[in-house]
MOPAC internal coordinates of N, CA, C and O (Angstrom, degrees):
PM7 1SCF
backbone

  N    0.0000 0     0.00 0     0.00 0    0    0    0
  C    1.4486 1     0.00 0     0.00 0    1    0    0
  C    1.4867 1   111.02 1     0.00 0    2    1    0
  O    1.2310 1   120.27 1   -35.12 1    3    2    1
  N    1.3409 1   117.09 1   144.88 1    3    2    1
  C    1.4380 1   121.27 1   178.41 1    5    3    2
  C    1.4735 1   113.47 1   -78.27 1    6    5    3
  O    1.2310 1   119.20 1   -23.91 1    7    6    5
  N    1.2907 1   119.12 1   156.09 1    7    6    5
  C    1.3827 1   124.53 1   176.02 1    9    7    6
  C    1.5542 1   115.26 1   -60.71 1   10    9    7
  O    1.2310 1   121.75 1   149.69 1   11   10    9
  N    1.2718 1   114.26 1   -30.31 1   11   10    9
  C    1.5023 1   120.46 1   179.52 1   13   11   10
  C    1.5566 1   108.89 1   -64.03 1   14   13   11
  O    1.2310 1   120.62 1   142.63 1   15   14   13
  N    1.2962 1   116.41 1   -37.37 1   15   14   13
  C    1.4791 1   117.62 1  -174.73 1   17   15   14
  C    1.5927 1   110.43 1   -82.93 1   18   17   15
  O    1.2310 1   118.31 1   157.12 1   19   18   17
  N    1.2788 1   120.82 1   -22.88 1   19   18   17
  C    1.3995 1   124.64 1  -179.43 1   21   19   18
  C    1.4770 1   115.78 1   -97.71 1   22   21   19
  O    1.2310 1   119.04 1   162.01 1   23   22   21
  N    1.3090 1   119.43 1   -17.99 1   23   22   21
  C    1.4033 1   123.02 1  -177.06 1   25   23   22
  C    1.5566 1   111.75 1  -103.79 1   26   25   23
  O    1.2310 1   119.77 1   -68.30 1   27   26   25
  N    1.2632 1   118.04 1   111.70 1   27   26   25
  C    1.4965 1   120.94 1  -176.18 1   29   27   26
  C    1.5413 1   111.40 1   -56.68 1   30   29   27
  O    1.2310 1   120.21 1   137.72 1   31   30   29
  N    1.3253 1   117.20 1   -42.28 1   31   30   29
  C    1.4588 1   121.27 1   176.29 1   33   31   30
  C    1.5760 1   112.82 1   -61.64 1   34   33   31
  O    1.2310 1   121.88 1   134.86 1   35   34   33
  N    1.2997 1   114.00 1   -45.14 1   35   34   33
  C    1.4799 1   114.84 1   179.59 1   37   35   34
  C    1.5442 1   111.64 1   -65.84 1   38   37   35
  O    1.2310 1   121.38 1   143.16 1   39   38   37
  N    1.3223 1   114.96 1   -36.84 1   39   38   37
  C    1.4851 1   118.78 1   176.35 1   41   39   38
  C    1.5123 1   111.94 1   -64.00 1   42   41   39
  O    1.2310 1   119.41 1   142.63 1   43   42   41
  N    1.3445 1   118.74 1   -37.37 1   43   42   41
  C    1.4717 1   119.27 1   176.10 1   45   43   42
  C    1.5485 1   108.28 1   -69.26 1   46   45   43
  O    1.2310 1   117.93 1   143.11 1   47   46   45
  N    1.2912 1   121.54 1   -36.89 1   47   46   45
  C    1.4222 1   121.25 1   177.55 1   49   47   46
  C    1.5428 1   111.27 1   -64.95 1   50   49   47
  O    1.2310 1   122.52 1   141.57 1   51   50   49
  N    1.3173 1   112.77 1   -38.43 1   51   50   49
  C    1.5569 1   116.05 1  -178.60 1   53   51   50
  C    1.4926 1   106.73 1   -67.40 1   54   53   51
  O    1.2310 1   118.43 1   136.36 1   55   54   53
  N    1.3186 1   120.60 1   -43.64 1   55   54   53
  C    1.4527 1   127.88 1  -179.87 1   57   55   54
  C    1.5348 1   107.51 1   -57.88 1   58   57   55
  O    1.2310 1   120.47 1   134.20 1   59   58   57
  N    1.3482 1   116.71 1   -45.80 1   59   58   57
  C    1.4325 1   118.54 1  -178.08 1   61   59   58
  C    1.5131 1   112.46 1   -68.30 1   62   61   59
  O    1.2310 1   121.53 1   143.02 1   63   62   61
  N    1.2992 1   114.68 1   -36.98 1   63   62   61
  C    1.5091 1   120.93 1   179.94 1   65   63   62
  C    1.4841 1   110.04 1   -64.09 1   66   65   63
  O    1.2310 1   120.09 1   139.82 1   67   66   65
  N    1.3382 1   117.43 1   -40.18 1   67   66   65
  C    1.4523 1   123.70 1  -178.08 1   69   67   66
  C    1.5401 1   109.30 1   -70.44 1   70   69   67
  O    1.2310 1   119.95 1   140.47 1   71   70   69
  N    1.3506 1   117.69 1   -39.53 1   71   70   69
  C    1.4433 1   122.31 1   176.74 1   73   71   70
  C    1.5181 1   110.92 1   -63.02 1   74   73   71
  O    1.2310 1   120.58 1   135.08 1   75   74   73
  N    1.3031 1   116.50 1   -44.92 1   75   74   73
  C    1.5100 1   119.42 1   174.25 1   77   75   74
  C    1.4154 1   113.55 1   -61.06 1   78   77   75
  O    1.2310 1   119.77 1   137.62 1   79   78   77
  N    1.3075 1   118.05 1   -42.38 1   79   78   77
  C    1.5367 1   123.82 1  -179.09 1   81   79   78
  C    1.5553 1   105.46 1   -60.83 1   82   81   79
  O    1.2310 1   119.21 1   132.07 1   83   82   81
  N    1.3433 1   119.11 1   -47.93 1   83   82   81
  C    1.4844 1   120.30 1  -175.93 1   85   83   82
  C    1.5774 1   107.92 1   -66.44 1   86   85   83
  O    1.2310 1   119.45 1   138.27 1   87   86   85
  N    1.2246 1   118.65 1   -41.73 1   87   86   85
  C    1.4829 1   122.40 1   179.21 1   89   87   86
  C    1.5074 1   108.27 1   -63.21 1   90   89   87
  O    1.2310 1   119.03 1   135.36 1   91   90   89
  N    1.2620 1   119.45 1   -44.64 1   91   90   89
  C    1.5077 1   123.37 1   179.37 1   93   91   90
  C    1.4240 1   109.62 1   -62.96 1   94   93   91
  O    1.2310 1   117.80 1   142.52 1   95   94   93
  N    1.3107 1   121.80 1   -37.48 1   95   94   93
  C    1.4678 1   124.59 1  -177.87 1   97   95   94
  C    1.5401 1   109.34 1   -67.91 1   98   97   95
  O    1.2310 1   119.52 1   140.27 1   99   98   97
  N    1.3160 1   118.52 1   -39.73 1   99   98   97
  C    1.4381 1   122.70 1   178.34 1  101   99   98
  C    1.5570 1   108.64 1   -65.63 1  102  101   99
  O    1.2310 1   120.85 1   133.61 1  103  102  101
  N    1.3463 1   115.99 1   -46.39 1  103  102  101
  C    1.4447 1   120.99 1   179.56 1  105  103  102
  C    1.5229 1   110.13 1   -61.44 1  106  105  103
  O    1.2310 1   119.85 1   135.96 1  107  106  105
  N    1.3642 1   117.89 1   -44.04 1  107  106  105
  C    1.4516 1   122.72 1   179.01 1  109  107  106
  C    1.4589 1   110.55 1   -60.46 1  110  109  107
  O    1.2310 1   118.79 1   140.19 1  111  110  109
  N    1.3961 1   119.91 1   -39.81 1  111  110  109
  C    1.4094 1   121.48 1  -175.54 1  113  111  110
  C    1.4999 1   108.92 1   -68.32 1  114  113  111
  O    1.2310 1   119.80 1   146.64 1  115  114  113
  N    1.3160 1   118.00 1   -33.36 1  115  114  113
  C    1.4882 1   120.91 1  -179.08 1  117  115  114
  C    1.5215 1   106.01 1   -74.44 1  118  117  115
  O    1.2310 1   117.25 1   141.53 1  119  118  117
  N    1.2589 1   122.85 1   -38.47 1  119  118  117
  C    1.4817 1   123.20 1   174.83 1  121  119  118
  C    1.4837 1   112.05 1   -62.78 1  122  121  119
  O    1.2310 1   120.69 1   139.34 1  123  122  121
  N    1.3540 1   116.30 1   -40.66 1  123  122  121
  C    1.4089 1   120.27 1   179.77 1  125  123  122
  C    1.5511 1   112.97 1   -69.59 1  126  125  123
  O    1.2310 1   120.93 1   144.89 1  127  126  125
  N    1.3161 1   115.82 1   -35.11 1  127  126  125
  C    1.4577 1   121.47 1   172.01 1  129  127  126
  C    1.4995 1   112.40 1   -60.04 1  130  129  127
  O    1.2310 1   120.55 1   132.33 1  131  130  129
  N    1.3134 1   116.55 1   -47.67 1  131  130  129
  C    1.4899 1   122.42 1   178.40 1  133  131  130
  C    1.5519 1   109.78 1   -59.03 1  134  133  131
  O    1.2310 1   120.89 1   137.58 1  135  134  133
  N    1.2835 1   115.91 1   -42.42 1  135  134  133
  C    1.5031 1   124.41 1   179.27 1  137  135  134
  C    1.5074 1   110.78 1   -64.29 1  138  137  135
  O    1.2310 1   121.01 1   129.04 1  139  138  137
  N    1.3343 1   115.67 1   -50.96 1  139  138  137
  C    1.4812 1   117.29 1  -178.90 1  141  139  138
  C    1.4973 1   112.93 1   -70.61 1  142  141  139
  O    1.2310 1   120.38 1   148.57 1  143  142  141
  N    1.3869 1   116.88 1   -31.43 1  143  142  141
  C    1.4489 1   118.08 1   178.22 1  145  143  142
  C    1.4866 1   112.80 1   -62.53 1  146  145  143
  O    1.2310 1   119.16 1   152.79 1  147  146  145
  N    1.3286 1   119.21 1   -27.21 1  147  146  145
  C    1.4721 1   123.23 1   174.73 1  149  147  146
  C    1.4702 1   110.84 1   -61.50 1  150  149  147
  O    1.2310 1   119.03 1   145.50 1  151  150  149
  N    1.3568 1   119.45 1   -34.50 1  151  150  149
  C    1.3657 1   121.26 1  -178.09 1  153  151  150
  C    1.6002 1   111.24 1   -81.91 1  154  153  151
  O    1.2310 1   122.18 1   148.04 1  155  154  153
  N    1.2361 1   113.42 1   -31.96 1  155  154  153
  C    1.4488 1   119.24 1  -177.12 1  157  155  154
  C    1.5060 1   112.18 1   -82.44 1  158  157  155
  O    1.2310 1   121.19 1   146.98 1  159  158  157
  N    1.3281 1   115.33 1   -33.02 1  159  158  157
  C    1.4426 1   121.46 1  -175.84 1  161  159  158
  C    1.4728 1   115.07 1    78.85 1  162  161  159
  O    1.2310 1   121.50 1  -140.27 1  163  162  161
  N    1.3958 1   114.73 1    39.73 1  163  162  161
  C    1.4173 1   119.87 1   177.92 1  165  163  162
  C    1.5000 1   113.31 1  -119.12 1  166  165  163
  O    1.2310 1   119.41 1    -4.77 1  167  166  165
  N    1.3387 1   118.73 1   175.23 1  167  166  165
  C    1.4795 1   123.45 1  -178.53 1  169  167  166
  C    1.5691 1   105.60 1   -68.03 1  170  169  167
  O    1.2310 1   122.71 1   -49.12 1  171  170  169
  N    1.3557 1   112.41 1   130.88 1  171  170  169
  C    1.4700 1   117.95 1  -176.53 1  173  171  170
  C    1.6064 1   110.08 1   -67.97 1  174  173  171
  O    1.2310 1   120.99 1   139.05 1  175  174  173
  N    1.2924 1   115.72 1   -40.95 1  175  174  173
  C    1.5090 1   116.41 1  -177.60 1  177  175  174
  C    1.5102 1   110.89 1   -65.01 1  178  177  175
  O    1.2310 1   120.63 1   136.11 1  179  178  177
  N    1.3380 1   116.40 1   -43.89 1  179  178  177
  C    1.4588 1   121.02 1  -178.81 1  181  179  178
  C    1.4803 1   111.02 1   -63.45 1  182  181  179
  O    1.2310 1   119.28 1   138.12 1  183  182  181
  N    1.3428 1   118.98 1   -41.88 1  183  182  181
  C    1.3866 1   125.03 1  -177.98 1  185  183  182
  C    1.5067 1   110.96 1   -70.43 1  186  185  183
  O    1.2310 1   120.01 1   142.18 1  187  186  185
  N    1.3490 1   117.58 1   -37.82 1  187  186  185
  C    1.4532 1   123.14 1   177.57 1  189  187  186
  C    1.5268 1   109.50 1   -62.04 1  190  189  187
  O    1.2310 1   120.82 1   140.68 1  191  190  189
  N    1.3795 1   116.04 1   -39.32 1  191  190  189
  C    1.4488 1   120.31 1   176.81 1  193  191  190
  C    1.5142 1   112.38 1   -60.51 1  194  193  191
  O    1.2310 1   120.48 1   142.78 1  195  194  193
  N    1.3387 1   116.69 1   -37.22 1  195  194  193
  C    1.4339 1   125.21 1  -179.72 1  197  195  194
  C    1.4828 1   108.44 1   -66.42 1  198  197  195
  O    1.2310 1   121.32 1   132.48 1  199  198  197
  N    1.4029 1   115.08 1   -47.52 1  199  198  197
  C    1.4158 1   119.34 1  -175.45 1  201  199  198
  C    1.5769 1   110.11 1   -64.29 1  202  201  199
  O    1.2310 1   122.10 1   137.18 1  203  202  201
  N    1.3599 1   113.59 1   -42.82 1  203  202  201
  C    1.4730 1   118.06 1   179.24 1  205  203  202
  C    1.5317 1   111.78 1   -60.92 1  206  205  203
  O    1.2310 1   121.29 1   137.02 1  207  206  205
  N    1.3905 1   115.14 1   -42.98 1  207  206  205
  C    1.4341 1   120.23 1  -179.14 1  209  207  206
  C    1.5160 1   113.60 1   -62.11 1  210  209  207
  O    1.2310 1   120.97 1   138.50 1  211  210  209
  N    1.3516 1   115.75 1   -41.50 1  211  210  209
  C    1.4654 1   122.66 1   176.78 1  213  211  210
  C    1.5600 1   108.96 1   -62.62 1  214  213  211
  O    1.2310 1   120.09 1   138.56 1  215  214  213
  N    1.3013 1   117.43 1   -41.44 1  215  214  213
  C    1.4793 1   119.60 1  -177.10 1  217  215  214
  C    1.5347 1   110.37 1   -67.63 1  218  217  215
  O    1.2310 1   120.17 1   143.23 1  219  218  217
  N    1.3497 1   117.29 1   -36.77 1  219  218  217
  C    1.5087 1   120.96 1   177.49 1  221  219  218
  C    1.4859 1   112.33 1   -76.39 1  222  221  219
  O    1.2310 1   118.04 1   144.06 1  223  222  221
  N    1.3264 1   121.35 1   -35.94 1  223  222  221
  C    1.4142 1   124.65 1  -169.90 1  225  223  222
  C    1.5339 1   114.54 1   -87.98 1  226  225  223
  O    1.2310 1   120.27 1   151.80 1  227  226  225
  N    1.2918 1   117.10 1   -28.20 1  227  226  225
  C    1.4365 1   118.91 1  -170.65 1  229  227  226
  C    1.4966 1   109.54 1   -90.38 1  230  229  227
  O    1.2310 1   119.69 1   -47.77 1  231  230  229
  N    1.3080 1   118.19 1   132.23 1  231  230  229
  C    1.4265 1   123.53 1  -179.34 1  233  231  230
  C    1.5594 1   112.92 1   -89.17 1  234  233  231
  O    1.2310 1   122.52 1   172.51 1  235  234  233
  N    1.3164 1   112.79 1    -7.49 1  235  234  233
  C    1.4829 1   115.04 1  -178.91 1  237  235  234
  C    1.4894 1   114.27 1   -78.78 1  238  237  235
  O    1.2310 1   117.47 1   -11.03 1  239  238  237
  N    1.2667 1   122.43 1   168.97 1  239  238  237
  C    1.3311 1   128.81 1   178.02 1  241  239  238
  C    1.4928 1   110.84 1   -70.93 1  242  241  239
  O    1.2310 1   118.09 1   -40.76 1  243  242  241
  N    1.2736 1   121.25 1   139.24 1  243  242  241
  C    1.4749 1   129.66 1   171.75 1  245  243  242
  C    1.5200 1   112.25 1    52.25 1  246  245  243
  O    1.2310 1   119.55 1  -128.16 1  247  246  245
  N    1.3715 1   118.47 1    51.84 1  247  246  245
  C    1.4926 1   121.52 1   179.60 1  249  247  246
  C    1.5678 1   112.71 1   -60.23 1  250  249  247
  O    1.2310 1   120.62 1   144.04 1  251  250  249
  N    1.3010 1   116.42 1   -35.96 1  251  250  249
  C    1.5079 1   118.00 1   179.71 1  253  251  250
  C    1.4725 1   110.87 1   -68.57 1  254  253  251
  O    1.2310 1   120.28 1   136.99 1  255  254  253
  N    1.3252 1   117.06 1   -43.01 1  255  254  253
  C    1.4804 1   120.02 1   177.54 1  257  255  254
  C    1.5421 1   109.16 1   -58.25 1  258  257  255
  O    1.2310 1   121.05 1   132.24 1  259  258  257
  N    1.2851 1   115.59 1   -47.76 1  259  258  257
  C    1.5177 1   119.99 1  -176.85 1  261  259  258
  C    1.5545 1   110.13 1   -62.93 1  262  261  259
  O    1.2310 1   120.50 1   140.22 1  263  262  261
  N    1.3418 1   116.64 1   -39.78 1  263  262  261
  C    1.4354 1   120.09 1   175.34 1  265  263  262
  C    1.4943 1   113.66 1   -61.65 1  266  265  263
  O    1.2310 1   119.61 1   132.55 1  267  266  265
  N    1.3285 1   118.36 1   -47.45 1  267  266  265
  C    1.4070 1   122.75 1  -179.07 1  269  267  266
  C    1.5373 1   110.69 1   -64.08 1  270  269  267
  O    1.2310 1   120.94 1   136.45 1  271  270  269
  N    1.3236 1   115.80 1   -43.55 1  271  270  269
  C    1.4872 1   117.38 1   177.44 1  273  271  270
  C    1.5008 1   109.86 1   -59.25 1  274  273  271
  O    1.2310 1   119.24 1   133.78 1  275  274  273
  N    1.3422 1   119.05 1   -46.22 1  275  274  273
  C    1.4478 1   120.25 1   179.51 1  277  275  274
  C    1.5579 1   114.52 1   -65.46 1  278  277  275
  O    1.2310 1   121.13 1   144.17 1  279  278  277
  N    1.3070 1   115.44 1   -35.83 1  279  278  277
  C    1.5010 1   121.10 1  -178.11 1  281  279  278
  C    1.5242 1   115.34 1   -75.56 1  282  281  279
  O    1.2310 1   121.81 1   143.13 1  283  282  281
  N    1.3735 1   114.15 1   -36.87 1  283  282  281
  C    1.4342 1   115.91 1  -170.98 1  285  283  282
  C    1.6139 1   108.00 1  -119.09 1  286  285  283
  O    1.2310 1   120.87 1  -156.33 1  287  286  285
  N    1.2542 1   115.94 1    23.67 1  287  286  285
  C    1.4754 1   119.61 1   179.57 1  289  287  286
  C    1.5265 1   106.55 1   -61.38 1  290  289  287
  O    1.2310 1   121.67 1   -37.66 1  291  290  289
  N    1.3704 1   114.41 1   142.34 1  291  290  289
  C    1.3853 1   119.82 1  -179.50 1  293  291  290
  C    1.5582 1   113.43 1    87.96 1  294  293  291
  O    1.2310 1   121.51 1   155.00 1  295  294  293
  N    1.2611 1   114.71 1   -25.00 1  295  294  293
  C    1.4671 1   115.99 1   177.38 1  297  295  294
  C    1.5064 1   114.34 1  -100.33 1  298  297  295
  O    1.2310 1   121.55 1   146.99 1  299  298  297
  N    1.3977 1   114.63 1   -33.01 1  299  298  297
  C    1.4518 1   121.65 1   179.01 1  301  299  298
  C    1.5513 1   108.59 1  -136.56 1  302  301  299
  O    1.2310 1   121.07 1   -44.44 1  303  302  301
  N    1.3205 1   115.56 1   135.56 1  303  302  301
  C    1.5055 1   116.55 1  -178.78 1  305  303  302
  C    1.5465 1   110.19 1   -80.29 1  306  305  303
  O    1.2310 1   122.92 1   -14.23 1  307  306  305
  N    1.3091 1   112.01 1   165.77 1  307  306  305
  C    1.4734 1   119.81 1  -179.05 1  309  307  306
  C    1.5054 1   112.71 1   -61.12 1  310  309  307
  O    1.2310 1   120.61 1   141.00 1  311  310  309
  N    1.2906 1   116.45 1   -39.00 1  311  310  309
  C    1.4519 1   120.20 1   175.43 1  313  311  310
  C    1.5566 1   113.99 1   -57.84 1  314  313  311
  O    1.2310 1   121.62 1   134.76 1  315  314  313
  N    1.2496 1   114.51 1   -45.24 1  315  314  313
  C    1.4491 1   121.99 1  -177.91 1  317  315  314
  C    1.5657 1   106.80 1   -65.53 1  318  317  315
  O    1.2310 1   119.51 1   139.48 1  319  318  317
  N    1.2884 1   118.54 1   -40.52 1  319  318  317
  C    1.4509 1   125.03 1   179.63 1  321  319  318
  C    1.5417 1   110.45 1   -61.87 1  322  321  319
  O    1.2310 1   123.24 1   135.14 1  323  322  321
  N    1.3979 1   111.40 1   -44.86 1  323  322  321
  C    1.4994 1   115.79 1   179.55 1  325  323  322
  C    1.5648 1   111.38 1   -64.64 1  326  325  323
  O    1.2310 1   121.99 1   138.27 1  327  326  325
  N    1.3112 1   113.80 1   -41.73 1  327  326  325
  C    1.4855 1   118.45 1  -179.97 1  329  327  326
  C    1.4875 1   109.65 1   -65.76 1  330  329  327
  O    1.2310 1   118.69 1   142.68 1  331  330  329
  N    1.2718 1   120.11 1   -37.32 1  331  330  329
  C    1.4926 1   122.33 1   178.66 1  333  331  330
  C    1.5156 1   110.93 1   -65.88 1  334  333  331
  O    1.2310 1   122.26 1   138.66 1  335  334  333
  N    1.3602 1   113.27 1   -41.34 1  335  334  333
  C    1.4774 1   117.16 1   177.28 1  337  335  334
  C    1.5401 1   110.18 1   -62.08 1  338  337  335
  O    1.2310 1   118.71 1   136.73 1  339  338  337
  N    1.3049 1   120.06 1   -43.27 1  339  338  337
  C    1.4723 1   120.54 1  -177.33 1  341  339  338
  C    1.4762 1   109.35 1   -69.49 1  342  341  339
  O    1.2310 1   119.83 1   137.14 1  343  342  341
  N    1.3268 1   117.93 1   -42.86 1  343  342  341
  C    1.4845 1   121.39 1  -177.22 1  345  343  342
  C    1.5591 1   110.38 1   -66.34 1  346  345  343
  O    1.2310 1   121.32 1   139.93 1  347  346  345
  N    1.2999 1   115.08 1   -40.07 1  347  346  345
  C    1.4448 1   118.24 1  -175.10 1  349  347  346
  C    1.6302 1   107.94 1   -76.93 1  350  349  347
  O    1.2310 1   119.86 1   148.53 1  351  350  349
  N    1.2796 1   117.88 1   -31.47 1  351  350  349
  C    1.5531 1   119.75 1   173.49 1  353  351  350
  C    1.5363 1   106.03 1   -63.49 1  354  353  351
  O    1.2310 1   119.09 1   130.57 1  355  354  353
  N    1.2895 1   119.34 1   -49.43 1  355  354  353
  C    1.4282 1   119.26 1   179.83 1  357  355  354
  C    1.4972 1   114.93 1   -58.04 1  358  357  355
  O    1.2310 1   121.48 1   135.10 1  359  358  357
  N    1.4023 1   114.78 1   -44.90 1  359  358  357
  C    1.4089 1   122.03 1   176.81 1  361  359  358
  C    1.4902 1   110.49 1   -58.97 1  362  361  359
  O    1.2310 1   119.23 1   133.40 1  363  362  361
  N    1.3327 1   119.07 1   -46.60 1  363  362  361
  C    1.4639 1   125.00 1  -178.60 1  365  363  362
  C    1.5880 1   109.88 1   -57.20 1  366  365  363
  O    1.2310 1   121.75 1   131.57 1  367  366  365
  N    1.3600 1   114.25 1   -48.43 1  367  366  365
  C    1.4846 1   119.32 1   178.93 1  369  367  366
  C    1.5376 1   110.59 1   -61.78 1  370  369  367
  O    1.2310 1   121.30 1   137.60 1  371  370  369
  N    1.3012 1   115.12 1   -42.40 1  371  370  369
  C    1.5176 1   115.78 1  -177.17 1  373  371  370
  C    1.5709 1   107.15 1   -65.66 1  374  373  371
  O    1.2310 1   119.44 1   138.27 1  375  374  373
  N    1.3001 1   118.67 1   -41.73 1  375  374  373
  C    1.4703 1   120.77 1   177.96 1  377  375  374
  C    1.6029 1   112.44 1   -60.83 1  378  377  375
  O    1.2310 1   121.69 1   137.13 1  379  378  377
  N    1.2800 1   114.38 1   -42.87 1  379  378  377
  C    1.4652 1   116.65 1   176.62 1  381  379  378
  C    1.4820 1   113.03 1   -67.80 1  382  381  379
  O    1.2310 1   118.87 1   139.09 1  383  382  381
  N    1.2847 1   119.75 1   -40.91 1  383  382  381
  C    1.4689 1   120.88 1   178.34 1  385  383  382
  C    1.4834 1   114.14 1   -68.00 1  386  385  383
  O    1.2310 1   121.44 1   150.24 1  387  386  385
  N    1.3355 1   114.85 1   -29.76 1  387  386  385
  C    1.4481 1   119.18 1   176.56 1  389  387  386
  C    1.5592 1   115.18 1   -65.65 1  390  389  387
  O    1.2310 1   120.72 1   156.12 1  391  390  389
  N    1.3731 1   116.23 1   -23.88 1  391  390  389
  C    1.4208 1   121.16 1   177.94 1  393  391  390
  C    1.4744 1   113.68 1   -94.66 1  394  393  391
  O    1.2310 1   118.07 1  -176.19 1  395  394  393
  N    1.2536 1   121.28 1     3.81 1  395  394  393
  C    1.4602 1   123.59 1  -177.88 1  397  395  394
  C    1.5536 1   107.56 1   -93.96 1  398  397  395
  O    1.2310 1   120.10 1   180.00 1  399  398  397

């Protein structure tokens, strides 16, 4: 058995970490939607709702990445999208941890 399963404190830390990861992912997706909307020229809130819906509904890997590639193809390369996703996730986690 792993220590995480047997240690109540470790389990609480793991649960907290997973909660922060989930919240950071949602925050990152909103930041990505705002960023991508600037290339598309659409409403940020409406596009963010689309991005969130794709992330929740799609069972495939990396649905947000695939949506962004599809929506802003020709304007931004895949490498730039991947970098933006990584940077915005790190920023989202930093923002969340700063408020704890």
